C-alpha positions in Angstrom: -57.6 -24.1 -41.7 -56.8 -20.0 -42.1 -59.0 -19.6 -45.0 -61.8 -21.7 -43.8 -61.8 -20.0 -40.2 -62.2 -16.8 -42.0 -65.0 -17.7 -44.6 -66.6 -19.3 -41.5 -66.9 -16.9 -39.5 -68.6 -14.4 -42.0 -71.2 -17.3 -42.3 -71.6 -17.4 -38.7 -72.2 -13.7 -37.7 -74.4 -14.3 -41.0 -76.5 -17.1 -39.2 -77.2 -15.3 -35.8 -78.9 -12.6 -38.1 -80.7 -15.1 -40.5 -82.2 -16.9 -37.1 -83.0 -13.4 -35.2 -85.3 -12.7 -38.4 -86.6 -16.4 -38.7 -87.5 -16.1 -34.5 -89.4 -13.1 -35.3 -91.3 -14.2 -38.0 -92.1 -16.6 -36.2 -93.8 -15.5 -33.8 -95.5 -12.9 -36.2 -96.8 -15.8 -38.3 -98.1 -17.8 -35.2 -99.8 -14.5 -33.8 -101.5 -14.1 -37.3 -102.7 -18.0 -38.0 -102.6 -19.9 -34.8 -101.5 -22.7 -36.9 -99.1 -25.2 -36.7 -100.0 -26.1 -40.8 -99.1 -22.5 -41.4 -95.6 -22.6 -39.6 -95.2 -26.5 -41.4 -95.5 -24.8 -44.7 -92.8 -22.3 -44.2 -90.6 -24.8 -44.2 -92.6 -26.6 -47.0 -92.0 -23.9 -49.3 -88.1 -23.2 -48.0 -87.8 -26.8 -49.1 -89.9 -27.0 -52.7 -87.5 -24.9 -55.2 -84.6 -26.8 -53.6 -85.7 -30.0 -55.4 -85.7 -29.1 -59.0 -82.6 -26.6 -58.4 -80.7 -29.8 -56.9 -80.0 -31.1 -60.4 -78.8 -27.7 -61.8 -76.7 -26.6 -58.9 -74.8 -29.7 -58.8 -73.7 -29.0 -62.6 -73.3 -25.5 -61.8 -71.2 -25.8 -58.8 -68.6 -28.1 -60.3 -68.6 -25.8 -63.6 -68.7 -22.3 -62.3 -66.9 -20.1 -59.6 -68.0 -21.4 -56.3 -66.8 -18.1 -54.9 -69.2 -16.0 -57.1 -72.0 -18.1 -56.3 -71.4 -18.0 -52.9 -72.4 -14.5 -53.1 -74.9 -15.2 -55.2 -76.6 -16.7 -52.6 -75.9 -14.1 -49.7 -77.2 -11.5 -52.6 -80.8 -12.9 -52.9 -81.0 -13.4 -49.4 -80.3 -9.9 -48.2 -82.8 -8.9 -51.2 -85.5 -10.9 -49.8 -85.0 -9.9 -46.2 -85.4 -6.0 -47.3 -88.6 -6.7 -49.1 -90.1 -8.1 -46.0 -88.9 -5.5 -43.9 -90.6 -2.7 -46.8 -93.9 -5.1 -46.7 -93.7 -5.1 -42.8 -92.9 -1.4 -42.4 -96.1 -0.3 -45.2 -98.6 -2.6 -43.2 -98.5 -4.7 -46.6 -96.9 -7.9 -45.3 -98.8 -11.2 -45.6 -98.3 -15.2 -44.6 -98.1 -15.5 -48.5 -95.3 -13.4 -48.6 -93.4 -15.4 -46.1 -93.9 -18.3 -48.3 -92.4 -16.5 -51.2 -89.8 -15.0 -49.5 -89.0 -18.8 -48.3 -89.1 -20.4 -51.5 -86.4 -17.6 -53.0 -84.3 -18.0 -50.0 -84.3 -22.0 -50.0 -83.8 -22.0 -54.2 -80.6 -20.0 -54.2 -79.7 -20.8 -50.9 -79.5 -23.8 -52.2 -76.4 -22.8 -54.7 -74.9 -21.3 -51.9 -74.9 -23.9 -49.7 -73.6 -26.7 -52.0 -70.8 -24.2 -53.3 -69.4 -23.9 -50.0 -70.0 -27.7 -48.8 -68.0 -28.9 -51.9 -65.0 -25.9 -51.4 -64.1 -27.5 -48.0 -62.2 -30.2 -49.1 -60.5 -28.0 -51.4 -59.6 -25.7 -48.5 -58.7 -28.3 -45.7 -56.6 -31.2 -45.7 -58.7 -34.3 -45.8 -57.6 -35.4 -42.1 -59.4 -32.1 -40.9 -63.2 -32.6 -42.4 -64.6 -34.0 -39.7 -63.2 -30.8 -37.7 -63.9 -28.4 -40.2 -67.7 -30.0 -40.5 -68.1 -30.0 -36.8 -67.2 -26.2 -36.7 -69.8 -25.6 -39.8 -72.5 -27.4 -36.7 -70.9 -24.5 -34.6 -72.5 -22.0 -37.0 -76.0 -22.9 -36.7 -75.8 -24.2 -33.0 -73.6 -21.0 -31.8 -76.0 -18.5 -33.5 -79.3 -20.5 -31.8 -77.6 -19.6 -28.6 -77.5 -15.5 -29.0 -80.4 -15.3 -31.7 -83.2 -15.9 -29.6 -82.4 -13.6 -26.7 -81.6 -10.9 -28.9 -84.2 -10.9 -30.7 -86.6 -11.4 -27.8 -85.0 -8.6 -26.0 -84.6 -6.1 -29.3 -88.0 -7.1 -30.8 -90.4 -5.0 -28.4 -87.5 -1.9 -28.8 -87.2 -2.0 -32.4 -90.1 -4.5 -34.0 -89.8 -6.6 -37.0 -87.8 -4.2 -39.5 -85.2 -3.1 -36.9 -84.0 -6.9 -36.5 -84.1 -6.9 -40.5 -82.0 -4.4 -40.5 -79.6 -6.3 -38.2 -79.6 -9.0 -40.4 -78.9 -7.1 -43.6 -75.7 -6.0 -41.7 -74.6 -9.7 -41.1 -75.4 -10.3 -44.5 -72.9 -7.5 -45.2 -70.3 -9.2 -42.9 -70.2 -12.5 -44.8 -69.9 -11.0 -48.0 -67.0 -8.9 -47.3 -65.0 -12.1 -45.5 -65.8 -13.7 -49.0 -63.8 -10.7 -50.3 -60.8 -11.4 -48.7 -60.3 -15.3 -49.3 -59.0 -17.1 -52.0 -61.1 -20.7 -52.9 -59.3 -23.1 -55.2 -61.3 -24.1 -58.3 -61.4 -28.1 -59.1 -60.1 -29.4 -62.4 -62.8 -29.0 -64.7 -64.7 -32.0 -64.7 -65.7 -33.7 -68.6 -68.1 -32.6 -70.4 -69.7 -35.2 -72.1 -73.2 -36.3 -72.9 -76.3 -34.8 -73.4 -77.8 -32.4 -71.0 -79.7 -35.4 -69.3 -77.0 -37.4 -69.1 -74.6 -34.9 -67.3 -78.1 -33.4 -64.8 -78.5 -37.0 -63.4 -74.4 -37.7 -63.2 -74.9 -37.3 -59.5 -77.7 -39.7 -59.1 -76.5 -42.6 -61.4 -73.1 -41.8 -59.8 -74.7 -42.4 -56.1 -76.6 -45.4 -57.4 -73.7 -47.2 -58.5 -71.7 -47.7 -55.2 -73.1 -49.7 -52.8 -71.6 -47.9 -49.7 -73.3 -44.4 -51.2 -76.3 -45.7 -52.0 -76.6 -47.5 -48.7 -75.6 -44.4 -47.0 -78.4 -42.4 -48.7 -80.8 -44.7 -47.9 -80.3 -44.8 -44.3 -79.9 -41.2 -43.9 -82.9 -40.2 -45.7 -85.1 -42.4 -44.0 -83.5 -40.6 -40.7 -84.3 -37.4 -42.1 -87.9 -37.9 -42.9 -88.7 -38.4 -39.3 -86.7 -35.9 -38.4 -88.1 -33.3 -40.3 -91.3 -34.5 -39.8 -91.3 -34.4 -36.1 -89.2 -30.6 -36.3 -92.1 -29.0 -38.6 -94.6 -29.4 -35.6 -91.4 -28.4 -33.1 -92.6 -24.5 -32.8 -96.2 -24.9 -32.9 -96.0 -28.2 -30.1 -94.2 -25.6 -27.9 -96.6 -22.2 -28.1 -99.6 -24.6 -28.1 -98.5 -26.1 -25.1 -97.0 -22.6 -23.5 -100.3 -20.5 -24.6 -98.1 -18.8 -26.7 -95.1 -18.2 -24.2 -92.2 -16.9 -26.6 -89.7 -17.0 -23.8 -90.2 -20.7 -23.7 -89.6 -21.2 -27.2 -86.5 -18.7 -27.1 -85.4 -21.2 -24.2 -85.8 -24.4 -25.9 -83.7 -22.5 -29.1 -80.5 -21.4 -26.7 -80.5 -24.9 -25.0 -80.0 -26.3 -28.6 -77.5 -24.1 -29.4 -75.9 -24.3 -26.4 -76.1 -28.5 -26.8 -75.0 -28.1 -30.2 -71.9 -25.6 -29.8 -70.6 -28.1 -26.7 -71.0 -30.9 -29.1 -69.1 -29.3 -32.1 -66.2 -28.1 -29.5 -65.5 -31.5 -28.0 -65.8 -32.7 -31.8 -63.6 -30.3 -33.1 -60.9 -30.8 -30.5 -61.1 -34.5 -30.4 -61.1 -35.0 -34.8 -64.1 -37.3 -34.8 -64.3 -41.4 -34.6 -61.9 -43.1 -37.1 -65.0 -45.2 -38.2 -67.0 -42.6 -39.0 -70.1 -45.1 -40.2 -70.2 -45.7 -36.1 -70.1 -42.0 -35.2 -73.1 -41.9 -37.6 -75.1 -44.5 -35.9 -74.4 -43.1 -32.6 -75.4 -39.9 -33.2 -78.9 -40.9 -34.6 -79.7 -43.2 -31.7 -78.3 -40.3 -29.4 -80.9 -37.9 -30.9 -84.0 -40.3 -31.1 -83.6 -40.9 -27.5 -83.5 -37.0 -26.6 -86.0 -36.1 -28.9 -88.2 -39.1 -27.0 -87.7 -37.4 -23.7 -88.6 -34.3 -25.3 -92.0 -35.2 -26.7 -93.1 -36.7 -23.6 -92.3 -33.5 -21.6 -94.7 -30.9 -21.0 -92.7 -28.3 -19.1 -89.1 -26.4 -19.6 -88.0 -28.7 -16.9 -87.8 -31.7 -19.1 -87.5 -29.9 -22.5 -84.2 -27.4 -21.7 -82.0 -30.9 -20.5 -83.4 -33.1 -23.5 -82.9 -30.2 -26.1 -79.6 -29.8 -24.7 -78.9 -33.5 -25.4 -80.7 -33.8 -28.9 -78.1 -30.8 -30.3 -75.5 -32.5 -28.6 -75.4 -35.5 -30.7 -76.2 -33.6 -34.7 -72.6 -32.0 -34.9 -71.2 -36.2 -34.4 -73.6 -37.6 -37.2 -74.0 -34.5 -39.1 -70.3 -34.1 -39.5 -69.9 -38.1 -39.9 -72.1 -37.9 -43.0 -70.7 -35.4 -44.6 -67.1 -36.6 -44.0 -68.5 -40.0 -45.6 -69.4 -37.9 -49.0 -66.2 -36.3 -48.8 -63.7 -38.7 -48.7 -65.9 -41.2 -51.2 -66.0 -38.4 -54.1 -63.3 -36.5 -55.7 -63.4 -32.8 -55.7 -64.2 -32.2 -59.6 -67.7 -34.4 -59.4 -68.6 -33.3 -55.6 -71.0 -30.6 -57.0 -73.2 -33.3 -58.5 -72.9 -36.1 -56.5 -73.4 -33.7 -52.9 -76.3 -32.3 -55.4 -77.8 -36.2 -55.7 -77.8 -36.5 -52.1 -79.5 -33.3 -51.3 -82.2 -34.0 -54.1 -83.4 -36.8 -52.3 -83.1 -35.5 -48.8 -85.0 -32.7 -49.8 -88.1 -34.7 -51.4 -88.3 -36.6 -48.4 -88.1 -33.4 -46.1 -90.7 -31.4 -48.3 -93.1 -34.6 -48.3 -92.6 -34.5 -44.1 -93.1 -30.6 -44.0 -96.4 -31.1 -45.9 -97.4 -33.9 -44.3 -96.9 -32.7 -40.7 -99.1 -30.1 -40.4 -102.2 -31.5 -41.3 -101.6 -34.4 -39.7 -101.1 -32.9 -36.6 -103.9 -29.8 -36.7 -106.5 -32.4 -38.4 -106.2 -35.4 -37.1 -104.2 -36.2 -34.1 -104.8 -32.6 -32.5 -108.8 -33.2 -33.0 -107.9 -37.3 -31.4 -106.9 -36.2 -28.4 -109.6 -34.0 -27.0 -111.8 -36.9 -26.6 -112.1 -37.9 -22.7 -111.9 -41.6 -23.6 -108.6 -41.3 -25.4 -105.9 -43.8 -23.4 -102.7 -41.4 -24.9 -104.2 -38.5 -22.7 -102.4 -40.2 -19.7 -99.1 -40.1 -21.5 -99.4 -36.8 -23.0 -102.1 -34.8 -21.7 -105.5 -33.9 -22.9 -104.5 -29.7 -24.1 -103.7 -28.1 -27.2 -100.6 -29.7 -28.2 -101.0 -33.1 -27.1 -101.8 -34.6 -30.3 -98.5 -32.5 -32.0 -96.5 -34.5 -29.2 -98.1 -37.8 -30.1 -96.8 -37.1 -33.6 -93.0 -36.0 -32.4 -92.7 -39.0 -30.3 -93.7 -41.6 -33.1 -91.0 -39.5 -35.4 -88.4 -40.0 -32.2 -89.2 -43.6 -32.1 -88.7 -43.8 -35.9 -85.2 -41.9 -35.6 -84.1 -44.2 -32.7 -85.2 -47.6 -34.4 -83.5 -46.2 -37.8 -80.1 -45.8 -35.7 -80.5 -49.3 -33.9 -81.2 -51.3 -36.5 -78.8 -49.5 -39.3 -75.8 -50.0 -36.2 -76.8 -53.7 -36.1 -76.6 -54.7 -40.0 -73.9 -52.8 -40.5 -71.7 -54.6 -37.3 -72.9 -57.8 -38.8 -71.8 -56.8 -42.4 
């Protein structure tokens, strides 16, 4: 675990800087546009290039040096951060610049993420898969604890360019940690067949394995509803609180504490023996917590609900990744994992594209009507329509977990 832990530390540090920048840019975009659609489009443009790149990324990860591909992803993200800072410093930053940077980061980030993910099974033993993946969950949630607090405190002092400089410094730490580790390469895979045959290998492999086919259908359904609700999470809170950045930061911190708590417990425990049960229990717990969050109208409800929601994601995420790892040999993991990513990214991009217009043009106007019966549950003010969508998505997530667990137990 020593090699993995060193890489993990670099990724954790980099994630703190990245989330600081993202938090500051969300506030900037909301001040400029005051639109849920504008914020949701950032997620859409981040995920859009990942769809075609996933086909090639899997082949590249199985063929080329994975450590160098991780370098490429980090270096590209650093250049994007530098460009955004220069545009802001010269008073030239526009919302479409954020979309463009998100698209570039999404594409190269997909390559970096896939190279890192497929290296885990070459570094740690199969018995440590769930533990290693739970530590990866702590990367995201750990940075969620400190990044909003740091960004909120430093933003008035050093403004967006200063926070972006911190982001650049954390990228440097991630790159340096990669310099001092050795990442094994898998045995070269067979290069037979046409380029189309090789690019579609992962999809065909998944579809011919019943357990993988079932797994990808269930997880795609869950992540569609999750990302549909998540796309309007920030604008919902900002609309409910009249743009209060402190409340948004506090919910992010609660999410981080919940995620880290879940990851620490899972790392010490090692995860359930039946990983499918861990996946379904995580689905159910996340759905219930988000249902409570969507019904809330103040931090008194949001903070504990967000803690409970994020507490479940290390369990469901680690269980899902471990299932893929133990079902796929290292030499084809790049293409098979990319096939999974491709499906999830398609549904996520669709969710991000639908969320903003659905909230802004349908549900928000609907909830302004005095005769609207849902007003007794969600209220009639700004953000009520987004809450309706968020709760609907939470119910769908909960139903996915309950139905999947029931069907699996019967089988």
